[in-house]
Gaussian input, Z-matrix of N, CA and C with variables (Angstrom, degrees):
# hf/3-21g

backbone

0 1
 N
 C     1     B1
 C     2     B2     1     A1
 N     3     B3     2     A2     1     D1
 C     4     B4     3     A3     2     D2
 C     5     B5     4     A4     3     D3
 N     6     B6     5     A5     4     D4
 C     7     B7     6     A6     5     D5
 C     8     B8     7     A7     6     D6
 N     9     B9     8     A8     7     D7
 C    10    B10     9     A9     8     D8
 C    11    B11    10    A10     9     D9
 N    12    B12    11    A11    10    D10
 C    13    B13    12    A12    11    D11
 C    14    B14    13    A13    12    D12
 N    15    B15    14    A14    13    D13
 C    16    B16    15    A15    14    D14
 C    17    B17    16    A16    15    D15
 N    18    B18    17    A17    16    D16
 C    19    B19    18    A18    17    D17
 C    20    B20    19    A19    18    D18
 N    21    B21    20    A20    19    D19
 C    22    B22    21    A21    20    D20
 C    23    B23    22    A22    21    D21
 N    24    B24    23    A23    22    D22
 C    25    B25    24    A24    23    D23
 C    26    B26    25    A25    24    D24
 N    27    B27    26    A26    25    D25
 C    28    B28    27    A27    26    D26
 C    29    B29    28    A28    27    D27
 N    30    B30    29    A29    28    D28
 C    31    B31    30    A30    29    D29
 C    32    B32    31    A31    30    D30
 N    33    B33    32    A32    31    D31
 C    34    B34    33    A33    32    D32
 C    35    B35    34    A34    33    D33
 N    36    B36    35    A35    34    D34
 C    37    B37    36    A36    35    D35
 C    38    B38    37    A37    36    D36
 N    39    B39    38    A38    37    D37
 C    40    B40    39    A39    38    D38
 C    41    B41    40    A40    39    D39
 N    42    B42    41    A41    40    D40
 C    43    B43    42    A42    41    D41
 C    44    B44    43    A43    42    D42
 N    45    B45    44    A44    43    D43
 C    46    B46    45    A45    44    D44
 C    47    B47    46    A46    45    D45
 N    48    B48    47    A47    46    D46
 C    49    B49    48    A48    47    D47
 C    50    B50    49    A49    48    D48
 N    51    B51    50    A50    49    D49
 C    52    B52    51    A51    50    D50
 C    53    B53    52    A52    51    D51
 N    54    B54    53    A53    52    D52
 C    55    B55    54    A54    53    D53
 C    56    B56    55    A55    54    D54
 N    57    B57    56    A56    55    D55
 C    58    B58    57    A57    56    D56
 C    59    B59    58    A58    57    D57
 N    60    B60    59    A59    58    D58
 C    61    B61    60    A60    59    D59
 C    62    B62    61    A61    60    D60
 N    63    B63    62    A62    61    D61
 C    64    B64    63    A63    62    D62
 C    65    B65    64    A64    63    D63
 N    66    B66    65    A65    64    D64
 C    67    B67    66    A66    65    D65
 C    68    B68    67    A67    66    D66
 N    69    B69    68    A68    67    D67
 C    70    B70    69    A69    68    D68
 C    71    B71    70    A70    69    D69
 N    72    B72    71    A71    70    D70
 C    73    B73    72    A72    71    D71
 C    74    B74    73    A73    72    D72
 N    75    B75    74    A74    73    D73
 C    76    B76    75    A75    74    D74
 C    77    B77    76    A76    75    D75
 N    78    B78    77    A77    76    D76
 C    79    B79    78    A78    77    D77
 C    80    B80    79    A79    78    D78
 N    81    B81    80    A80    79    D79
 C    82    B82    81    A81    80    D80
 C    83    B83    82    A82    81    D81
 N    84    B84    83    A83    82    D82
 C    85    B85    84    A84    83    D83
 C    86    B86    85    A85    84    D84
 N    87    B87    86    A86    85    D85
 C    88    B88    87    A87    86    D86
 C    89    B89    88    A88    87    D87
 N    90    B90    89    A89    88    D88
 C    91    B91    90    A90    89    D89
 C    92    B92    91    A91    90    D90
 N    93    B93    92    A92    91    D91
 C    94    B94    93    A93    92    D92
 C    95    B95    94    A94    93    D93
 N    96    B96    95    A95    94    D94
 C    97    B97    96    A96    95    D95
 C    98    B98    97    A97    96    D96
 N    99    B99    98    A98    97    D97
 C   100   B100    99    A99    98    D98
 C   101   B101   100   A100    99    D99
 N   102   B102   101   A101   100   D100
 C   103   B103   102   A102   101   D101
 C   104   B104   103   A103   102   D102
 N   105   B105   104   A104   103   D103
 C   106   B106   105   A105   104   D104
 C   107   B107   106   A106   105   D105
 N   108   B108   107   A107   106   D106
 C   109   B109   108   A108   107   D107
 C   110   B110   109   A109   108   D108
 N   111   B111   110   A110   109   D109
 C   112   B112   111   A111   110   D110
 C   113   B113   112   A112   111   D111
 N   114   B114   113   A113   112   D112
 C   115   B115   114   A114   113   D113
 C   116   B116   115   A115   114   D114
 N   117   B117   116   A116   115   D115
 C   118   B118   117   A117   116   D116
 C   119   B119   118   A118   117   D117
 N   120   B120   119   A119   118   D118
 C   121   B121   120   A120   119   D119
 C   122   B122   121   A121   120   D120
 N   123   B123   122   A122   121   D121
 C   124   B124   123   A123   122   D122
 C   125   B125   124   A124   123   D123
 N   126   B126   125   A125   124   D124
 C   127   B127   126   A126   125   D125
 C   128   B128   127   A127   126   D126
 N   129   B129   128   A128   127   D127
 C   130   B130   129   A129   128   D128
 C   131   B131   130   A130   129   D129
 N   132   B132   131   A131   130   D130
 C   133   B133   132   A132   131   D131
 C   134   B134   133   A133   132   D132
 N   135   B135   134   A134   133   D133
 C   136   B136   135   A135   134   D134
 C   137   B137   136   A136   135   D135
 N   138   B138   137   A137   136   D136
 C   139   B139   138   A138   137   D137
 C   140   B140   139   A139   138   D138
 N   141   B141   140   A140   139   D139
 C   142   B142   141   A141   140   D140
 C   143   B143   142   A142   141   D141
 N   144   B144   143   A143   142   D142
 C   145   B145   144   A144   143   D143
 C   146   B146   145   A145   144   D144
 N   147   B147   146   A146   145   D145
 C   148   B148   147   A147   146   D146
 C   149   B149   148   A148   147   D147
 N   150   B150   149   A149   148   D148
 C   151   B151   150   A150   149   D149
 C   152   B152   151   A151   150   D150
 N   153   B153   152   A152   151   D151
 C   154   B154   153   A153   152   D152
 C   155   B155   154   A154   153   D153
 N   156   B156   155   A155   154   D154
 C   157   B157   156   A156   155   D155
 C   158   B158   157   A157   156   D156
 N   159   B159   158   A158   157   D157
 C   160   B160   159   A159   158   D158
 C   161   B161   160   A160   159   D159
 N   162   B162   161   A161   160   D160
 C   163   B163   162   A162   161   D161
 C   164   B164   163   A163   162   D162
 N   165   B165   164   A164   163   D163
 C   166   B166   165   A165   164   D164
 C   167   B167   166   A166   165   D165
 N   168   B168   167   A167   166   D166
 C   169   B169   168   A168   167   D167
 C   170   B170   169   A169   168   D168
 N   171   B171   170   A170   169   D169
 C   172   B172   171   A171   170   D170
 C   173   B173   172   A172   171   D171
 N   174   B174   173   A173   172   D172
 C   175   B175   174   A174   173   D173
 C   176   B176   175   A175   174   D174
 N   177   B177   176   A176   175   D175
 C   178   B178   177   A177   176   D176
 C   179   B179   178   A178   177   D177
 N   180   B180   179   A179   178   D178
 C   181   B181   180   A180   179   D179
 C   182   B182   181   A181   180   D180
 N   183   B183   182   A182   181   D181
 C   184   B184   183   A183   182   D182
 C   185   B185   184   A184   183   D183
 N   186   B186   185   A185   184   D184
 C   187   B187   186   A186   185   D185
 C   188   B188   187   A187   186   D186
 N   189   B189   188   A188   187   D187
 C   190   B190   189   A189   188   D188
 C   191   B191   190   A190   189   D189
 N   192   B192   191   A191   190   D190
 C   193   B193   192   A192   191   D191
 C   194   B194   193   A193   192   D192
 N   195   B195   194   A194   193   D193
 C   196   B196   195   A195   194   D194
 C   197   B197   196   A196   195   D195
 N   198   B198   197   A197   196   D196
 C   199   B199   198   A198   197   D197
 C   200   B200   199   A199   198   D198
 N   201   B201   200   A200   199   D199
 C   202   B202   201   A201   200   D200
 C   203   B203   202   A202   201   D201
 N   204   B204   203   A203   202   D202
 C   205   B205   204   A204   203   D203
 C   206   B206   205   A205   204   D204
 N   207   B207   206   A206   205   D205
 C   208   B208   207   A207   206   D206
 C   209   B209   208   A208   207   D207
 N   210   B210   209   A209   208   D208
 C   211   B211   210   A210   209   D209
 C   212   B212   211   A211   210   D210
 N   213   B213   212   A212   211   D211
 C   214   B214   213   A213   212   D212
 C   215   B215   214   A214   213   D213
 N   216   B216   215   A215   214   D214
 C   217   B217   216   A216   215   D215
 C   218   B218   217   A217   216   D216
 N   219   B219   218   A218   217   D217
 C   220   B220   219   A219   218   D218
 C   221   B221   220   A220   219   D219
 N   222   B222   221   A221   220   D220
 C   223   B223   222   A222   221   D221
 C   224   B224   223   A223   222   D222
 N   225   B225   224   A224   223   D223
 C   226   B226   225   A225   224   D224
 C   227   B227   226   A226   225   D225
 N   228   B228   227   A227   226   D226
 C   229   B229   228   A228   227   D227
 C   230   B230   229   A229   228   D228
 N   231   B231   230   A230   229   D229
 C   232   B232   231   A231   230   D230
 C   233   B233   232   A232   231   D231
 N   234   B234   233   A233   232   D232
 C   235   B235   234   A234   233   D233
 C   236   B236   235   A235   234   D234
 N   237   B237   236   A236   235   D235
 C   238   B238   237   A237   236   D236
 C   239   B239   238   A238   237   D237
 N   240   B240   239   A239   238   D238
 C   241   B241   240   A240   239   D239
 C   242   B242   241   A241   240   D240
 N   243   B243   242   A242   241   D241
 C   244   B244   243   A243   242   D242
 C   245   B245   244   A244   243   D243
 N   246   B246   245   A245   244   D244
 C   247   B247   246   A246   245   D245
 C   248   B248   247   A247   246   D246
 N   249   B249   248   A248   247   D247
 C   250   B250   249   A249   248   D248
 C   251   B251   250   A250   249   D249
 N   252   B252   251   A251   250   D250
 C   253   B253   252   A252   251   D251
 C   254   B254   253   A253   252   D252
 N   255   B255   254   A254   253   D253
 C   256   B256   255   A255   254   D254
 C   257   B257   256   A256   255   D255
 N   258   B258   257   A257   256   D256
 C   259   B259   258   A258   257   D257
 C   260   B260   259   A259   258   D258

   B1=1.4392
   B2=1.5277
   B3=1.2833
   B4=1.4657
   B5=1.5166
   B6=1.3420
   B7=1.4580
   B8=1.5261
   B9=1.3220
   B10=1.4625
   B11=1.5213
   B12=1.3307
   B13=1.4692
   B14=1.5225
   B15=1.3281
   B16=1.4629
   B17=1.5259
   B18=1.3172
   B19=1.4611
   B20=1.5211
   B21=1.3316
   B22=1.4517
   B23=1.5268
   B24=1.3231
   B25=1.4651
   B26=1.5278
   B27=1.3340
   B28=1.4672
   B29=1.5277
   B30=1.3092
   B31=1.4614
   B32=1.5232
   B33=1.3249
   B34=1.4604
   B35=1.5277
   B36=1.3261
   B37=1.4670
   B38=1.5192
   B39=1.3379
   B40=1.4596
   B41=1.5283
   B42=1.3140
   B43=1.4689
   B44=1.5266
   B45=1.3252
   B46=1.4621
   B47=1.5257
   B48=1.3367
   B49=1.4577
   B50=1.5332
   B51=1.3273
   B52=1.4658
   B53=1.5255
   B54=1.3207
   B55=1.4588
   B56=1.5242
   B57=1.3360
   B58=1.4739
   B59=1.5201
   B60=1.3293
   B61=1.4562
   B62=1.5302
   B63=1.3069
   B64=1.4591
   B65=1.5310
   B66=1.3222
   B67=1.4605
   B68=1.5314
   B69=1.3292
   B70=1.4663
   B71=1.5269
   B72=1.3302
   B73=1.4630
   B74=1.5242
   B75=1.3178
   B76=1.4614
   B77=1.5272
   B78=1.3416
   B79=1.4645
   B80=1.5318
   B81=1.3349
   B82=1.4642
   B83=1.5316
   B84=1.3311
   B85=1.4613
   B86=1.5299
   B87=1.3004
   B88=1.4596
   B89=1.5305
   B90=1.3302
   B91=1.4675
   B92=1.5277
   B93=1.3311
   B94=1.4619
   B95=1.5265
   B96=1.3228
   B97=1.4607
   B98=1.5251
   B99=1.3295
   B100=1.4569
   B101=1.5291
   B102=1.3238
   B103=1.4674
   B104=1.5288
   B105=1.3190
   B106=1.4635
   B107=1.5275
   B108=1.3155
   B109=1.4696
   B110=1.5221
   B111=1.3244
   B112=1.4628
   B113=1.5282
   B114=1.3313
   B115=1.4724
   B116=1.5285
   B117=1.3246
   B118=1.4716
   B119=1.5285
   B120=1.3217
   B121=1.4653
   B122=1.5208
   B123=1.3223
   B124=1.4659
   B125=1.5248
   B126=1.3380
   B127=1.4630
   B128=1.5256
   B129=1.3222
   B130=1.4550
   B131=1.5263
   B132=1.3118
   B133=1.4593
   B134=1.5220
   B135=1.3191
   B136=1.4588
   B137=1.5205
   B138=1.3186
   B139=1.4615
   B140=1.5293
   B141=1.3164
   B142=1.4739
   B143=1.5359
   B144=1.3242
   B145=1.4688
   B146=1.5299
   B147=1.3272
   B148=1.4704
   B149=1.5293
   B150=1.3378
   B151=1.4659
   B152=1.5281
   B153=1.3232
   B154=1.4693
   B155=1.5239
   B156=1.3263
   B157=1.4657
   B158=1.5306
   B159=1.3370
   B160=1.4674
   B161=1.5318
   B162=1.3245
   B163=1.4652
   B164=1.5232
   B165=1.3109
   B166=1.4633
   B167=1.5237
   B168=1.3294
   B169=1.4716
   B170=1.5227
   B171=1.3273
   B172=1.4644
   B173=1.5298
   B174=1.3220
   B175=1.4690
   B176=1.5155
   B177=1.3027
   B178=1.4689
   B179=1.5270
   B180=1.3296
   B181=1.4666
   B182=1.5245
   B183=1.3283
   B184=1.4657
   B185=1.5269
   B186=1.3114
   B187=1.4757
   B188=1.5230
   B189=1.3366
   B190=1.4572
   B191=1.5307
   B192=1.3179
   B193=1.4625
   B194=1.5239
   B195=1.3208
   B196=1.4612
   B197=1.5194
   B198=1.3005
   B199=1.4585
   B200=1.4996
   B201=1.3328
   B202=1.4622
   B203=1.5305
   B204=1.3035
   B205=1.4701
   B206=1.5319
   B207=1.3064
   B208=1.4691
   B209=1.5214
   B210=1.3099
   B211=1.4686
   B212=1.5295
   B213=1.3258
   B214=1.4679
   B215=1.5266
   B216=1.3295
   B217=1.4658
   B218=1.5237
   B219=1.3189
   B220=1.4574
   B221=1.5291
   B222=1.3119
   B223=1.4614
   B224=1.5246
   B225=1.3282
   B226=1.4631
   B227=1.5283
   B228=1.3174
   B229=1.4583
   B230=1.5300
   B231=1.3223
   B232=1.4648
   B233=1.5304
   B234=1.3222
   B235=1.4614
   B236=1.5324
   B237=1.3393
   B238=1.4626
   B239=1.5303
   B240=1.3125
   B241=1.4604
   B242=1.5277
   B243=1.3192
   B244=1.4676
   B245=1.5141
   B246=1.3206
   B247=1.4555
   B248=1.5347
   B249=1.3232
   B250=1.4613
   B251=1.5198
   B252=1.3066
   B253=1.4623
   B254=1.5261
   B255=1.3099
   B256=1.4517
   B257=1.5178
   B258=1.3290
   B259=1.4776
   B260=1.5059
   A1=108.45
   A2=115.89
   A3=119.72
   A4=109.53
   A5=114.43
   A6=120.80
   A7=110.72
   A8=117.53
   A9=122.16
   A10=110.63
   A11=116.94
   A12=120.78
   A13=110.96
   A14=117.58
   A15=121.38
   A16=109.37
   A17=116.81
   A18=120.52
   A19=111.21
   A20=116.29
   A21=120.76
   A22=110.29
   A23=115.97
   A24=121.11
   A25=110.42
   A26=116.90
   A27=121.06
   A28=110.30
   A29=115.86
   A30=120.47
   A31=110.79
   A32=116.71
   A33=120.81
   A34=111.30
   A35=116.76
   A36=121.54
   A37=109.74
   A38=116.70
   A39=120.08
   A40=111.65
   A41=117.17
   A42=120.10
   A43=110.38
   A44=115.52
   A45=119.82
   A46=110.68
   A47=116.27
   A48=120.29
   A49=109.94
   A50=117.15
   A51=120.54
   A52=110.48
   A53=116.43
   A54=120.46
   A55=110.61
   A56=116.46
   A57=120.40
   A58=111.68
   A59=116.01
   A60=119.98
   A61=111.15
   A62=117.48
   A63=120.65
   A64=110.68
   A65=115.86
   A66=120.07
   A67=110.08
   A68=116.90
   A69=120.69
   A70=110.88
   A71=116.59
   A72=121.03
   A73=110.72
   A74=115.85
   A75=120.29
   A76=110.61
   A77=116.81
   A78=120.69
   A79=110.82
   A80=117.04
   A81=120.64
   A82=110.66
   A83=116.73
   A84=119.87
   A85=110.63
   A86=115.71
   A87=120.84
   A88=110.54
   A89=116.65
   A90=120.92
   A91=111.28
   A92=117.26
   A93=121.11
   A94=110.09
   A95=116.52
   A96=120.54
   A97=110.98
   A98=116.62
   A99=121.57
   A100=110.50
   A101=117.33
   A102=121.28
   A103=111.04
   A104=117.53
   A105=120.99
   A106=110.81
   A107=116.17
   A108=120.38
   A109=109.75
   A110=117.00
   A111=120.51
   A112=110.63
   A113=116.29
   A114=120.33
   A115=110.87
   A116=117.33
   A117=121.21
   A118=110.70
   A119=116.43
   A120=119.94
   A121=109.74
   A122=116.81
   A123=120.65
   A124=110.30
   A125=117.60
   A126=121.39
   A127=111.57
   A128=116.38
   A129=120.56
   A130=113.92
   A131=117.73
   A132=120.46
   A133=113.74
   A134=116.63
   A135=120.85
   A136=114.42
   A137=116.28
   A138=120.22
   A139=111.26
   A140=115.62
   A141=120.53
   A142=110.58
   A143=116.09
   A144=119.45
   A145=111.44
   A146=115.80
   A147=120.42
   A148=110.31
   A149=116.58
   A150=120.85
   A151=110.97
   A152=115.62
   A153=119.55
   A154=110.21
   A155=117.21
   A156=120.86
   A157=110.47
   A158=117.04
   A159=120.76
   A160=110.89
   A161=115.94
   A162=120.55
   A163=110.63
   A164=116.67
   A165=119.85
   A166=112.69
   A167=116.53
   A168=119.38
   A169=109.60
   A170=116.17
   A171=120.49
   A172=110.02
   A173=116.93
   A174=120.92
   A175=111.24
   A176=116.85
   A177=118.86
   A178=111.21
   A179=116.64
   A180=120.66
   A181=110.15
   A182=116.38
   A183=121.57
   A184=111.13
   A185=116.91
   A186=119.95
   A187=111.83
   A188=116.12
   A189=119.52
   A190=112.03
   A191=116.50
   A192=120.42
   A193=110.25
   A194=115.43
   A195=119.83
   A196=110.10
   A197=115.47
   A198=121.69
   A199=115.60
   A200=113.46
   A201=122.40
   A202=112.01
   A203=116.40
   A204=120.58
   A205=110.31
   A206=116.35
   A207=120.88
   A208=110.94
   A209=117.75
   A210=121.17
   A211=111.24
   A212=115.89
   A213=120.71
   A214=109.90
   A215=116.42
   A216=120.99
   A217=111.42
   A218=116.36
   A219=120.87
   A220=110.62
   A221=117.12
   A222=120.86
   A223=110.71
   A224=116.72
   A225=120.41
   A226=110.30
   A227=116.11
   A228=121.43
   A229=110.68
   A230=117.28
   A231=120.87
   A232=111.11
   A233=115.99
   A234=120.07
   A235=110.98
   A236=116.96
   A237=121.22
   A238=110.95
   A239=115.80
   A240=120.84
   A241=110.25
   A242=116.48
   A243=120.72
   A244=110.28
   A245=116.89
   A246=122.07
   A247=111.13
   A248=116.91
   A249=121.08
   A250=111.47
   A251=117.68
   A252=119.93
   A253=112.09
   A254=116.88
   A255=120.48
   A256=112.89
   A257=118.31
   A258=121.29
   A259=111.03
   D1=134.90
   D2=-179.12
   D3=-83.81
   D4=169.09
   D5=178.27
   D6=-61.20
   D7=-38.30
   D8=179.18
   D9=-62.62
   D10=-42.58
   D11=-178.86
   D12=-64.76
   D13=-37.19
   D14=178.07
   D15=-65.28
   D16=-46.18
   D17=179.36
   D18=-62.80
   D19=-41.15
   D20=179.48
   D21=-62.33
   D22=-41.42
   D23=-179.61
   D24=-63.08
   D25=-46.45
   D26=178.57
   D27=-62.48
   D28=-40.09
   D29=178.92
   D30=-61.78
   D31=-42.23
   D32=178.15
   D33=-61.22
   D34=-40.45
   D35=179.47
   D36=-62.72
   D37=-47.33
   D38=-179.43
   D39=-66.76
   D40=-36.55
   D41=176.79
   D42=-63.27
   D43=-43.39
   D44=179.07
   D45=-64.54
   D46=-41.24
   D47=-179.56
   D48=-65.66
   D49=-43.34
   D50=178.31
   D51=-61.15
   D52=-41.58
   D53=179.20
   D54=-61.42
   D55=-43.86
   D56=178.77
   D57=-63.80
   D58=-42.30
   D59=-179.44
   D60=-65.17
   D61=-39.29
   D62=176.96
   D63=-65.39
   D64=-37.96
   D65=177.27
   D66=-64.10
   D67=-42.55
   D68=177.92
   D69=-62.30
   D70=-38.65
   D71=178.43
   D72=-62.97
   D73=-43.01
   D74=177.21
   D75=-60.06
   D76=-45.98
   D77=179.77
   D78=-61.44
   D79=-40.72
   D80=-179.85
   D81=-63.94
   D82=-44.53
   D83=177.13
   D84=-60.50
   D85=-42.17
   D86=179.89
   D87=-62.07
   D88=-42.92
   D89=-179.88
   D90=-64.98
   D91=-43.04
   D92=179.61
   D93=-64.65
   D94=-44.46
   D95=178.68
   D96=-61.16
   D97=-41.53
   D98=178.50
   D99=-59.16
   D100=-44.41
   D101=179.48
   D102=-65.17
   D103=-39.32
   D104=178.91
   D105=-65.79
   D106=-40.21
   D107=177.62
   D108=-63.35
   D109=-44.54
   D110=178.47
   D111=-58.80
   D112=-42.05
   D113=-179.34
   D114=-64.10
   D115=-42.67
   D116=178.88
   D117=-64.02
   D118=-43.30
   D119=178.61
   D120=-61.37
   D121=-42.94
   D122=178.88
   D123=-61.06
   D124=-43.68
   D125=179.58
   D126=-62.98
   D127=-44.53
   D128=-172.22
   D129=-87.24
   D130=-31.47
   D131=-173.46
   D132=-128.65
   D133=12.19
   D134=-174.68
   D135=-55.67
   D136=-43.71
   D137=-178.73
   D138=-63.32
   D139=-44.34
   D140=179.18
   D141=-64.83
   D142=-43.05
   D143=179.69
   D144=-65.94
   D145=-32.68
   D146=176.25
   D147=-62.93
   D148=-43.41
   D149=177.47
   D150=-62.43
   D151=-43.78
   D152=179.91
   D153=-63.10
   D154=-41.35
   D155=178.20
   D156=-61.29
   D157=-42.44
   D158=177.82
   D159=-60.71
   D160=-43.06
   D161=-179.96
   D162=-63.45
   D163=-41.91
   D164=-179.20
   D165=-68.11
   D166=-35.95
   D167=175.58
   D168=-64.80
   D169=-40.87
   D170=176.74
   D171=-62.75
   D172=-37.46
   D173=178.97
   D174=-61.08
   D175=-38.88
   D176=179.50
   D177=-66.83
   D178=-32.44
   D179=176.69
   D180=-69.01
   D181=-41.30
   D182=-178.84
   D183=-63.78
   D184=-34.36
   D185=-178.74
   D186=-59.44
   D187=-24.49
   D188=-179.15
   D189=-77.73
   D190=-18.70
   D191=179.66
   D192=-78.20
   D193=164.48
   D194=178.18
   D195=-129.37
   D196=161.90
   D197=170.06
   D198=74.61
   D199=-153.45
   D200=-172.46
   D201=-64.33
   D202=-38.81
   D203=179.71
   D204=-60.25
   D205=-41.39
   D206=179.12
   D207=-64.79
   D208=-41.15
   D209=179.57
   D210=-62.71
   D211=-42.66
   D212=178.42
   D213=-62.42
   D214=-48.11
   D215=179.74
   D216=-63.10
   D217=-38.29
   D218=-179.79
   D219=-64.29
   D220=-40.54
   D221=178.48
   D222=-66.22
   D223=-42.49
   D224=177.53
   D225=-61.21
   D226=-41.34
   D227=178.70
   D228=-62.28
   D229=-45.97
   D230=178.88
   D231=-60.29
   D232=-39.89
   D233=178.32
   D234=-63.99
   D235=-44.10
   D236=178.85
   D237=-62.07
   D238=-44.23
   D239=-178.43
   D240=-63.22
   D241=-45.16
   D242=179.02
   D243=-61.50
   D244=-45.07
   D245=179.81
   D246=-61.28
   D247=-42.37
   D248=-179.50
   D249=-65.85
   D250=-42.41
   D251=178.85
   D252=-65.97
   D253=-28.46
   D254=-178.41
   D255=-83.13
   D256=-7.57
   D257=179.91
   D258=-65.54

């Protein structure tokens, strides 16, 4: 192997490492931005999202029921969900 080939090989390693590090930096920025967005959503819409979460938990309970009672509860749930989204 010539001196040029050794230098080229080392250069390739550093280029690859720099590329990986830049990719990691992008991922870190993306993760931080994601957390900031979540925090803003919680601040601005937390109460509404809490209501929606309650409705969805109730929906999972209703799924266990059968028959006419379940249909009535399911309709009430759909009405609540629609009303909450329209707030």
